[in-house]
C-alpha positions as CSV (number, residue, x, y, z in Angstrom):
1,M,45.5,-21.5,12.0
2,P,41.7,-22.4,12.1
3,S,41.1,-19.7,14.7
4,A,42.6,-17.1,12.3
5,L,40.1,-18.1,9.6
6,L,37.2,-17.9,12.0
7,Q,38.2,-14.3,13.0
8,Q,38.3,-13.2,9.4
9,G,34.7,-14.1,8.8
10,P,33.1,-15.0,5.4
11,P,34.7,-13.5,2.3
12,A,33.3,-10.2,1.2
13,A,30.8,-10.3,-1.6
14,P,31.9,-8.6,-4.8
15,P,30.4,-5.1,-5.3
16,L,27.1,-5.0,-7.1
17,T,26.9,-3.6,-10.6
18,E,24.5,-0.7,-11.4
19,A,22.0,-3.1,-13.0
20,E,22.2,-5.5,-10.1
21,H,21.7,-2.6,-7.7
22,A,18.7,-1.4,-9.7
23,E,17.2,-5.0,-9.6
24,A,17.7,-5.1,-5.9
25,R,15.8,-1.8,-5.5
26,L,13.1,-3.1,-7.8
27,A,12.7,-6.2,-5.7
28,L,12.4,-4.1,-2.6
29,L,9.7,-2.0,-4.3
30,E,7.9,-5.1,-5.4
31,R,7.9,-6.4,-1.8
32,R,6.6,-3.1,-0.4
33,V,3.8,-2.9,-2.9
34,A,2.8,-6.5,-2.2
35,A,2.8,-5.8,1.5
36,Q,0.6,-2.7,1.1
37,T,-1.8,-4.5,-1.2
38,A,-2.1,-7.5,1.2
39,A,-2.6,-5.2,4.3
40,L,-5.3,-3.1,2.6
41,G,-7.0,-6.2,1.2
42,R,-7.5,-7.6,4.7
43,V,-9.6,-4.6,5.7
44,P,-13.2,-4.7,4.7
45,L,-14.6,-1.7,2.8
46,N,-17.0,-0.7,5.6
47,M,-14.3,-0.8,8.3
48,R,-11.9,1.9,9.4
49,V,-8.4,1.4,8.0
50,P,-6.2,0.6,11.0
51,R,-3.3,3.0,11.9
52,S,-0.7,0.3,11.1
53,V,-2.1,-0.1,7.5
54,L,-2.2,3.7,7.1
55,A,1.5,3.9,8.2
56,L,2.4,1.2,5.7
57,L,0.5,2.9,2.9
58,A,2.2,6.3,3.8
59,T,5.8,5.0,3.2
60,A,7.7,7.3,0.8
61,P,7.4,6.3,-2.8
62,E,10.5,5.1,-4.6
63,D,11.6,7.2,-7.6
64,M,12.5,4.9,-10.5
65,G,13.9,7.7,-12.6
66,G,17.5,7.0,-13.8
67,W,17.4,3.3,-13.0
68,A,19.3,1.2,-15.5
69,L,17.2,-2.0,-15.5
70,P,18.0,-4.8,-18.0
71,P,15.3,-5.7,-20.5
72,R,14.6,-9.0,-18.7
73,C,13.0,-6.9,-15.9
74,L,10.2,-5.6,-18.2
75,P,7.7,-8.3,-17.2
76,R,8.3,-7.4,-13.6
77,L,7.7,-3.7,-14.3
78,V,4.5,-4.5,-16.1
79,R,3.3,-6.7,-13.2
80,L,4.3,-4.0,-10.7
81,H,2.4,-1.4,-12.6
82,A,-0.7,-3.6,-12.5
83,E,-0.3,-4.1,-8.8
84,L,0.0,-0.4,-8.2
85,Q,-3.0,0.4,-10.4
86,A,-5.0,-2.2,-8.4
87,L,-3.9,-0.6,-5.1
88,I,-4.9,2.9,-6.4
89,D,-8.3,1.5,-7.5
90,N,-8.8,0.0,-4.0
91,V,-8.0,3.3,-2.3
92,A,-10.3,5.2,-4.7
93,L,-13.1,2.7,-4.0
94,R,-12.7,3.2,-0.3
95,Q,-12.8,7.0,-0.8
96,R,-16.1,6.7,-2.8
97,E,-17.5,4.4,-0.1
98,L,-16.5,6.9,2.6
99,G,-17.9,9.8,0.6
100,G,-21.2,8.0,0.2
101,R,-21.5,7.3,4.0
102,L,-20.6,11.0,4.7
103,A,-23.3,12.2,2.3
104,T,-25.8,10.0,4.0
105,V,-25.0,11.3,7.4
106,R,-25.0,14.9,6.2
107,A,-28.4,14.4,4.5
108,A,-29.8,12.9,7.7
109,R,-28.5,15.8,9.8
110,R,-29.9,18.4,7.4
111,A,-33.3,16.9,7.6
112,G,-33.3,17.4,11.4
113,P,-34.5,15.1,14.0
114,A,-37.2,12.6,13.1
115,A,-40.6,14.0,13.8
116,H,-42.4,12.1,16.5
117,L,-46.1,12.3,16.1
118,L,-48.1,12.1,19.3
119,D,-51.8,11.5,19.4
120,Y,-53.4,13.4,22.3
121,R,-57.0,12.5,21.3
122,S,-57.8,10.1,24.1
């Protein structure tokens, strides 16, 4: 008899309601944004972003349209919005930093090589 119980395995969990399914998707989205923010936060502004971080940042966004979230999730949504805004600001800061470095390099190239003055009066 005990071997028959072991073969059956654990009892199946009841199916999730639409609200529970939406909350699970929201939790997954929160974890993804937290991982993206942490990964980008470890890379200094003056350093190239590693390929692994770029791959993490390039994951497909989750469309939240049509989700039926309960009102108790509103604080989580507000916090998620703030984290996403901080992530966007971090990426924009990196783009400005990169743009400044590119402008400096282009300006130096436009000026040509440094003039080397030689004194032949000896």
